[in-house]
Every structure is written in C-alpha cells, then in structure tokens.
C-alpha positions as CSV (number, residue, x, y, z in Angstrom):
1,M,-46.8,-3.5,85.3
2,F,-49.4,-0.9,84.6
3,D,-51.0,0.2,81.3
4,K,-52.9,3.3,82.5
5,L,-53.4,5.1,85.9
6,E,-55.9,7.8,86.6
7,L,-55.3,9.8,89.7
8,R,-57.6,12.4,91.3
9,L,-56.0,14.6,94.0
10,S,-58.4,16.7,96.0
11,G,-58.4,19.0,99.0
12,S,-58.9,22.6,99.8
13,G,-57.2,25.6,98.2
14,G,-53.8,26.2,99.7
15,Q,-53.0,22.5,100.3
16,G,-51.0,22.2,97.2
17,V,-52.8,19.4,95.4
18,I,-52.3,21.1,92.1
19,L,-48.6,21.3,92.6
20,A,-48.6,17.7,93.7
21,A,-50.3,16.6,90.5
22,I,-47.9,18.7,88.4
23,I,-44.9,17.0,90.1
24,I,-46.3,13.5,89.4
25,A,-47.1,14.3,85.7
26,D,-43.7,15.9,85.2
27,A,-42.0,12.9,86.6
28,A,-44.0,10.5,84.4
29,I,-43.1,12.5,81.3
30,E,-39.4,12.6,82.3
31,Q,-39.7,8.8,82.7
32,G,-40.8,8.6,79.1
33,I,-44.5,7.8,79.9
34,N,-47.4,9.7,78.5
35,A,-49.0,11.9,81.0
36,I,-51.5,14.7,81.2
37,Q,-52.5,16.9,84.2
38,T,-55.6,19.0,84.6
39,Q,-56.9,21.1,87.5
40,S,-59.8,23.0,88.9
41,Y,-60.4,25.0,92.0
42,G,-63.0,27.2,93.6
43,P,-63.0,31.0,93.3
44,E,-61.5,31.4,96.8
45,A,-57.7,31.8,96.8
46,R,-57.4,29.7,99.9
47,G,-59.8,27.4,101.5
48,G,-62.1,26.7,98.5
49,S,-62.2,23.2,97.0
50,S,-59.3,22.2,94.8
51,K,-58.9,19.2,92.5
52,A,-56.1,18.1,90.2
53,E,-56.1,15.1,87.9
54,V,-53.2,13.1,86.4
55,I,-53.5,10.4,83.7
56,I,-50.3,8.3,83.2
57,S,-50.4,5.9,80.3
58,K,-48.2,3.7,78.2
59,A,-50.5,4.3,75.3
60,E,-51.6,7.6,73.7
61,I,-54.0,9.6,75.9
62,N,-57.1,10.4,73.9
63,F,-59.2,12.1,76.6
64,P,-57.6,14.5,79.1
65,K,-60.1,14.1,81.9
66,V,-60.1,11.5,84.6
67,T,-63.4,9.6,84.5
68,T,-63.0,6.8,87.0
69,P,-59.8,7.3,89.0
70,N,-57.8,4.3,90.1
71,I,-56.4,6.4,92.9
72,L,-58.3,9.1,94.8
73,L,-56.5,11.4,97.3
74,A,-58.8,13.3,99.6
75,L,-57.2,15.6,102.2
76,T,-60.5,17.0,103.4
77,Q,-63.9,15.7,104.3
78,N,-65.5,17.9,101.6
79,S,-63.2,16.5,98.9
80,Y,-63.9,12.9,100.1
81,D,-67.6,13.5,100.1
82,K,-67.5,15.1,96.7
83,Y,-65.4,12.6,94.8
84,I,-65.7,9.2,96.5
85,A,-68.5,8.0,94.2
86,T,-66.1,8.4,91.2
87,L,-63.5,6.0,92.6
88,D,-63.1,2.7,90.7
89,K,-64.5,-0.1,92.7
90,N,-61.1,-1.8,92.6
91,G,-59.3,1.5,93.2
92,I,-57.2,2.9,96.0
93,L,-58.5,5.6,98.4
94,V,-55.9,7.7,100.2
95,V,-57.3,10.1,102.8
96,D,-56.0,12.1,105.7
97,E,-56.8,10.5,109.0
98,S,-59.1,13.4,109.8
99,V,-61.6,12.3,107.1
100,D,-64.5,10.1,108.2
101,I,-64.8,7.3,105.6
102,V,-67.1,4.4,104.9
103,H,-65.0,1.3,105.9
104,D,-67.1,-1.4,104.1
105,A,-66.2,-0.1,100.7
106,P,-64.8,-2.4,98.0
107,Y,-61.6,-0.4,97.3
108,T,-58.4,-0.4,99.3
109,I,-58.3,2.3,101.9
110,Y,-55.2,4.1,103.3
111,S,-56.2,6.5,106.1
112,L,-52.9,8.3,106.9
113,P,-51.7,11.1,109.1
114,I,-50.7,13.3,106.1
115,L,-51.5,16.7,107.6
116,D,-50.2,15.7,111.1
117,T,-47.0,14.4,109.6
118,A,-46.4,17.7,107.7
119,Q,-47.2,19.9,110.7
120,N,-45.7,17.9,113.6
121,K,-42.8,16.0,112.0
122,L,-41.7,18.5,109.4
123,G,-42.8,21.7,111.2
124,T,-45.1,23.1,108.5
125,H,-48.5,22.3,106.9
126,M,-47.0,23.7,103.6
127,V,-45.5,20.3,102.8
128,S,-48.6,18.1,103.2
129,N,-48.9,18.0,99.4
130,I,-45.4,16.5,99.1
131,V,-46.1,14.0,102.0
132,S,-49.1,13.0,99.8
133,V,-46.8,12.7,96.7
134,G,-44.6,10.3,98.7
135,A,-47.5,8.2,99.7
136,L,-48.9,8.1,96.2
137,Y,-45.5,7.3,94.8
138,A,-45.2,4.4,97.3
139,L,-48.5,3.0,95.9
140,I,-47.7,3.6,92.2
141,G,-44.3,2.0,92.5
142,E,-40.7,2.6,91.4
143,D,-41.3,0.3,88.4
144,V,-43.5,3.1,87.0
145,I,-41.5,6.1,87.9
146,H,-37.9,5.9,89.2
147,K,-37.3,7.5,92.6
148,D,-34.5,9.7,91.3
149,I,-36.9,11.1,88.7
150,M,-39.5,11.9,91.3
151,L,-36.9,13.7,93.4
152,K,-35.8,15.7,90.4
153,S,-39.4,16.7,89.7
154,I,-39.9,17.8,93.3
155,T,-36.6,19.7,93.2
156,N,-37.5,21.5,90.0
157,R,-41.0,22.6,91.2
158,V,-40.5,23.8,94.8
159,P,-38.7,27.0,95.9
160,P,-35.0,26.3,96.1
161,V,-34.9,27.2,99.9
162,T,-37.5,24.5,100.6
163,V,-35.9,21.6,98.6
164,D,-34.5,19.8,101.6
165,K,-37.8,20.1,103.6
166,N,-39.8,18.9,100.6
167,I,-37.5,15.9,100.0
168,S,-37.9,15.0,103.7
169,A,-41.7,15.3,103.2
170,F,-41.6,13.0,100.2
171,E,-39.6,10.4,102.3
172,E,-42.1,10.7,105.2
173,G,-45.0,10.0,102.7
174,I,-43.3,6.9,101.5
175,K,-42.9,5.8,105.1
176,L,-46.6,6.2,105.8
177,I,-47.3,3.5,103.2
178,R,-44.3,1.2,103.6
179,G,-43.8,1.6,107.3
C-alpha cells in the first residue's frame, strides 16, 4: 500500500493533461484520500507546453507542489526533455512511444502507443488523455482508487456525449499496461 504519490503529467496544450490530472485528483478525493491538483501551461491556447501535477496522500498534504514525482507522464519530446531530471530515481516514467528516451535510466520505463491508440483504435486524438489516465490507473492500482470511482470521475468530467468513448479510452489505457 502507498503513503504518498506525486504525479506529474506533461504534454502540449490541447492534449488534455490538465483534465487527466483533475480526474485522478477527483477520484482520489472521492475514495477518501487526500489529494491536490495544480497546473500550468504556456500562453498558447493549443500547442504550448502543459503540465499538471497531482499529489495523493494518506496524510495531510502540507505543500501543494510536486517536487520529485514518483510517476512522470510525458506525451511529447519537449515535456520529456523538460521534466525527466525531476523524476525520482526509483520512479516510473510513462511516455508516448514517439518520445526518444534514455534507456539506461534507473527508473521503470513504459513507452506506450498512447497517441496512436487514441487516434487509430478510438478514432480521435481527443481521448489520448483518458488513455493516459487508464495507463496511470493500472500502475497506481485499484487498492489505491477503486475502478468504479475512476469511472465515475471520468463520467463527471467529460462531455456527456463522449462518455462511452472516454470509458473505452480508459480501458484501452489499462490494457496498454496489463496486456
């Protein structure tokens, strides 16, 4: 079981990493766990850099910023290059397969077809963030947040007409980790 998790989700504007972080934080709070979510993004509406952070903790959270993430999600090369040095040496790196990474690093690496899965299996790049949520959920584990709570959080945060597609994206993200 965990005591505290620090997650940094990064990509470019329009990829939905902020919504992904909000969904994870909402689910943690619904589960009865302390959580806080923060975000930052470049001045461009789409295409600029985007970062969102989530801290999930059994104990009180005294500082709202992630300092050394246990898990880093990088959907773009730029976000990987910018944040990889901050990842805990025993942490987990999750990147889209398009990102060139250093393979001799001490952390666990998951290079996954996140963007390709969204576009080619689900028909739209707009759900790549929820594919990412599924992958991160598979790594965090159902002992931290129950699956039905994650599904409720997704359902409550996405447009009603896209709920089914987003639930499918979540399931595809889980499959990317679990096979």
